[in-house]
C-alpha positions as CSV (number, residue, x, y, z in Angstrom):
1,M,117.8,120.0,113.6
2,K,116.8,122.0,116.7
3,V,113.1,122.5,116.5
4,L,110.4,124.5,118.4
5,V,106.8,123.3,118.4
6,T,104.4,125.9,119.9
7,G,101.1,124.2,121.0
8,G,103.1,121.0,121.2
9,A,101.1,119.6,124.1
10,G,97.9,119.8,122.0
11,F,96.2,117.1,120.0
12,I,98.0,117.6,116.7
13,G,101.1,119.0,118.4
14,R,101.9,115.9,120.4
15,W,101.9,113.9,117.2
16,V,104.1,116.4,115.5
17,V,106.5,116.3,118.4
18,D,106.5,112.5,118.4
19,L,107.3,112.3,114.7
20,L,110.1,114.9,114.9
21,I,111.7,113.0,117.7
22,K,111.5,109.8,115.8
23,D,113.1,111.5,112.8
24,G,116.1,112.3,115.1
25,H,115.6,116.0,115.8
26,Q,116.0,117.8,119.1
27,V,112.6,119.3,120.2
28,W,111.5,122.0,122.5
29,V,107.8,122.5,123.3
30,L,106.0,125.7,124.2
31,D,102.4,125.5,125.4
32,D,100.3,127.5,127.9
33,L,98.1,124.4,128.5
34,S,94.9,126.3,127.9
35,N,94.0,123.6,125.5
36,G,96.9,121.2,125.5
37,R,97.8,118.7,128.3
38,V,101.2,117.7,129.7
39,E,99.9,114.2,129.8
40,N,99.8,114.1,126.0
41,L,103.6,114.3,126.1
42,Q,104.1,111.7,128.9
43,E,105.4,108.9,126.7
44,I,107.4,111.2,124.5
45,K,109.2,113.3,127.2
46,T,111.4,110.4,128.2
47,G,113.2,110.3,124.9
48,K,116.7,111.7,124.7
49,N,115.7,114.1,121.9
50,F,113.0,115.8,123.9
51,V,114.9,118.7,125.3
52,E,112.5,120.9,127.2
53,F,108.8,121.6,127.9
54,V,108.1,125.3,128.6
55,E,104.8,126.3,130.0
56,G,104.3,129.8,128.6
57,D,102.2,132.1,126.5
58,I,103.0,133.1,122.9
59,K,101.9,136.6,123.9
60,D,104.7,136.8,126.5
61,T,107.6,138.3,124.5
62,Q,110.1,137.7,127.4
63,V,109.4,134.0,127.3
64,L,109.9,133.9,123.6
65,R,113.2,135.9,123.7
66,E,114.6,133.4,126.2
67,L,113.4,130.4,124.3
68,F,114.7,131.5,120.9
69,R,118.2,131.8,122.3
70,N,118.4,128.1,121.5
71,K,118.9,129.0,117.8
72,F,116.2,126.8,116.3
73,D,116.3,125.6,112.7
74,V,112.5,125.4,112.3
75,C,109.5,126.6,114.3
76,Y,106.3,124.8,113.9
77,H,103.7,127.3,115.1
78,L,100.6,125.4,116.1
79,A,99.6,127.3,119.3
80,A,96.2,129.0,118.8
81,S,92.7,129.5,120.0
82,I,90.8,127.1,117.8
83,N,87.2,127.0,119.0
84,V,84.7,128.6,116.6
85,Q,82.0,129.3,119.2
86,D,84.5,130.7,121.6
87,S,85.7,133.1,118.9
88,I,82.2,134.3,118.4
89,D,81.7,134.8,122.1
90,L,85.2,136.2,122.8
91,P,86.6,137.6,119.6
92,K,89.4,139.6,121.2
93,K,90.8,136.6,123.0
94,T,91.0,134.7,119.7
95,F,92.5,137.7,117.9
96,D,95.1,138.3,120.6
97,N,96.2,134.6,120.6
98,D,96.0,133.9,116.9
99,V,97.2,137.3,115.4
100,I,99.3,139.0,118.1
101,G,100.8,135.8,119.3
102,T,101.7,134.8,115.7
103,F,103.3,138.3,115.2
104,N,105.4,137.7,118.3
105,I,106.6,134.4,117.0
106,L,107.4,135.9,113.6
107,E,109.5,138.6,115.1
108,Q,111.7,136.1,116.8
109,C,111.9,133.9,113.7
110,K,113.0,137.0,111.7
111,H,115.6,138.0,114.3
112,H,117.1,134.5,114.5
113,Q,116.4,133.5,110.8
114,V,114.2,130.5,111.8
115,K,111.9,128.9,109.2
116,M,108.3,129.0,110.3
117,V,105.5,126.5,109.5
118,F,102.2,128.2,110.3
119,M,99.2,126.1,111.1
120,S,96.1,127.6,109.6
121,T,92.8,125.9,109.0
122,C,90.3,124.8,106.3
123,M,87.8,127.0,108.1
124,V,89.1,130.1,106.2
125,Y,87.6,128.7,102.9
126,E,84.3,129.3,101.3
127,M,82.5,126.0,100.8
128,A,83.5,123.6,98.0
129,K,81.4,124.2,94.9
130,S,82.5,121.2,92.8
131,K,83.1,117.6,93.3
132,D,86.8,118.3,92.6
133,G,87.2,119.9,96.1
134,I,88.9,123.0,97.4
135,T,92.3,124.0,96.1
136,E,94.5,126.8,97.6
137,Q,93.0,129.2,95.0
138,N,89.5,128.6,96.4
139,P,87.8,131.9,97.6
140,V,88.1,132.5,101.4
141,K,85.3,133.5,103.6
142,P,86.0,134.5,107.2
143,A,82.6,133.4,108.6
144,S,83.9,133.5,112.2
145,P,86.4,135.5,114.2
146,Y,88.5,132.4,114.3
147,A,88.7,132.2,110.5
148,G,89.2,135.9,110.4
149,S,92.1,135.8,112.8
150,K,93.7,132.9,111.0
151,L,93.5,134.8,107.7
152,A,95.0,137.9,109.3
153,A,97.8,135.8,110.7
154,E,98.4,134.2,107.4
155,N,98.8,137.5,105.8
156,M,101.4,138.6,108.4
157,V,103.3,135.3,107.9
158,L,103.4,135.8,104.1
159,S,104.4,139.5,104.5
160,Y,107.6,138.3,106.3
161,Y,108.4,136.1,103.4
162,Y,108.1,138.9,100.9
163,A,109.4,141.8,103.0
164,Y,112.3,140.0,104.8
165,G,112.9,136.8,102.8
166,L,112.0,134.7,105.9
167,P,111.3,131.1,104.9
168,V,107.6,130.4,105.9
169,T,105.0,127.9,104.9
170,I,101.3,128.1,105.6
171,I,99.5,124.9,106.0
172,R,95.7,124.3,105.9
173,P,94.9,120.8,107.1
174,F,91.2,119.8,106.9
175,N,89.2,118.5,109.8
176,T,91.7,116.3,111.8
177,Y,90.7,113.6,114.2
178,G,92.3,110.7,116.1
179,P,93.9,109.7,119.4
180,Y,94.5,112.4,121.9
181,Q,91.7,114.7,120.6
182,K,89.4,115.8,123.4
183,T,86.0,114.1,123.5
184,G,84.1,116.9,125.3
185,G,82.3,119.9,123.7
186,E,85.6,121.4,122.4
187,G,86.6,118.2,120.7
188,G,86.2,117.2,117.1
189,V,83.0,115.6,115.8
190,V,84.6,112.1,115.5
191,A,85.9,112.1,119.0
192,V,82.6,113.4,120.4
193,F,80.5,110.9,118.5
194,L,82.7,108.0,119.6
195,K,82.6,109.0,123.2
196,N,78.8,109.3,123.2
197,K,78.5,105.9,121.4
198,L,80.7,104.2,124.0
199,A,78.7,105.9,126.8
200,N,75.4,104.8,125.2
201,K,74.4,108.5,124.8
202,P,72.7,110.0,121.7
203,L,74.9,111.4,119.0
204,Q,73.8,115.0,118.7
205,I,73.9,116.7,115.3
206,Y,73.7,120.4,114.8
207,G,71.1,121.4,112.2
208,D,70.1,118.9,109.5
209,G,73.4,117.1,109.4
210,L,73.9,117.6,105.6
211,Q,77.0,119.6,106.1
212,T,80.1,117.7,104.9
213,R,83.6,117.4,106.3
214,D,86.8,116.0,104.8
215,L,88.2,114.1,107.8
216,L,92.0,113.7,108.0
217,Y,93.5,111.1,110.4
218,V,96.0,112.7,112.8
219,E,99.0,110.7,111.9
220,D,98.6,111.7,108.3
221,C,98.2,115.3,109.4
222,A,101.3,115.2,111.5
223,R,103.3,113.8,108.6
224,F,102.1,116.6,106.4
225,V,103.0,119.2,109.0
226,V,106.5,117.9,109.7
227,T,107.3,117.4,106.0
228,A,106.3,121.0,105.2
229,G,109.1,122.1,107.6
230,Y,111.7,119.9,105.8
231,S,111.1,121.3,102.3
232,D,112.2,124.5,100.7
233,Q,109.7,123.7,97.8
234,V,106.9,125.1,99.9
235,N,108.6,128.3,101.2
236,G,106.2,131.2,100.6
237,E,103.4,128.8,99.7
238,I,99.9,127.9,101.1
239,V,99.3,124.1,101.1
240,N,96.2,122.1,101.8
241,A,96.0,118.5,103.2
242,G,92.9,116.3,103.4
243,L,91.6,112.8,102.7
244,G,90.0,113.9,99.4
245,M,86.7,112.5,100.4
246,D,83.9,114.3,102.3
247,V,81.2,112.7,104.4
248,S,78.0,114.4,105.7
249,I,77.8,114.6,109.5
250,K,74.5,112.6,109.2
251,E,76.3,109.8,107.4
252,L,79.3,110.0,109.8
253,A,76.9,109.5,112.8
254,K,75.3,106.5,111.1
255,L,78.8,105.0,110.4
256,I,79.9,105.4,114.0
257,S,76.7,104.5,115.8
258,G,75.4,101.7,113.5
259,D,72.1,102.6,114.9
260,H,69.9,105.4,113.4
261,S,67.8,105.6,116.6
262,R,70.9,106.9,118.5
263,I,71.0,110.1,116.4
264,K,69.5,113.3,117.7
265,Y,69.1,116.6,115.8
266,V,69.6,119.8,117.8
267,E,69.5,123.5,117.0
268,H,72.8,124.7,115.5
269,I,74.7,127.0,117.9
270,H,76.4,129.0,115.1
271,P,74.6,128.4,111.8
272,Q,76.0,131.7,110.4
273,S,79.6,130.2,110.6
274,E,78.8,126.8,109.3
275,I,80.5,125.7,106.1
276,Q,78.1,123.5,104.2
277,K,80.7,121.5,102.1
278,L,84.3,120.9,102.9
279,L,86.2,118.7,100.5
280,C,90.0,119.0,100.0
281,D,92.1,118.9,96.9
282,S,95.6,117.9,98.2
283,S,97.2,117.8,94.7
284,K,99.7,120.6,95.6
285,A,100.9,118.8,98.7
286,N,101.3,115.7,96.6
287,K,103.2,117.5,94.0
288,L,105.5,119.6,96.2
289,L,105.9,117.4,99.2
290,G,105.1,113.9,97.9
291,W,102.4,113.7,100.6
292,H,99.3,111.7,100.4
293,P,97.1,110.2,103.2
294,D,97.7,106.6,104.2
295,F,94.6,106.1,106.5
296,D,91.1,105.8,105.1
297,L,88.1,107.0,107.2
298,E,87.0,103.6,108.5
299,T,90.6,102.7,109.6
300,G,91.0,106.1,111.3
301,I,87.7,105.8,113.2
302,R,88.6,102.3,114.3
303,K,92.0,103.4,115.6
304,T,90.4,106.4,117.4
305,E,87.7,104.2,119.1
306,E,90.4,101.7,120.3
307,W,92.3,104.6,121.8
308,I,89.3,106.1,123.6
309,K,88.5,102.7,125.0
310,S,92.0,102.3,126.3
311,T,92.8,105.7,127.8
312,T,91.9,107.9,130.8
313,L,92.9,111.1,128.8
314,I,89.3,112.0,127.7
């Protein structure tokens, strides 16, 4: 197939691009590099199936018109503003990127009849209230402008399925971590903890650390994303993916540091947008896509730590 990945120079995006190329598809990448890095694609760009990298903005309709002349079969739309605190500080920027940008992509997909896989987030959910985890029927709660923008974009995506018959799938992966994730303040908790551990710095926890996360290793996430684009079974559907096991941030810090004295508790920067318990029920992904995670938490953390030790991309 001919495939476009928006946000393909980002953390998850580069793994999606890599897997698509390994599966034999021709791949184009669109990224404005506001969060992604060209270096993430360095090893991938040399492959014969990597067609083109376009540095451009999903809000630029001229760039999109030119790009979609390539007559794609599938568009994996991963480009977004993803930082919760940034969305609280600058809600319009997040809305413009995550809602208007998504609308622009939808218009091109409709015009050219291109299937869209839309990357949403587990942050749209209200917290898990049972040990069984969060299904796609769980109540949503837009506790940040980031979550609100993703929900607004989801509704636009589904409207194109119902109004125009456009094949679309909405995916909600849970907290993803692994190699190529940034280790600074905008990075995920696993990457930040590992970087601080290796630098002999304290592992800082916001609040009491009792909030839980369902941590999905990035190669499992990428396989979920890619598989959603291959299957008509999930057209018009919202689908979760997660490990199916949650861990408190406090326990995660202990697991990574191996030393309780290295843990430091600090005031939460956005307690109003914190989700206390995130635990995924991936049974729908298993049923419709045959997807299940291959990497447990300990293996994923070990692989991520090995990558951080070996790279300059941090």
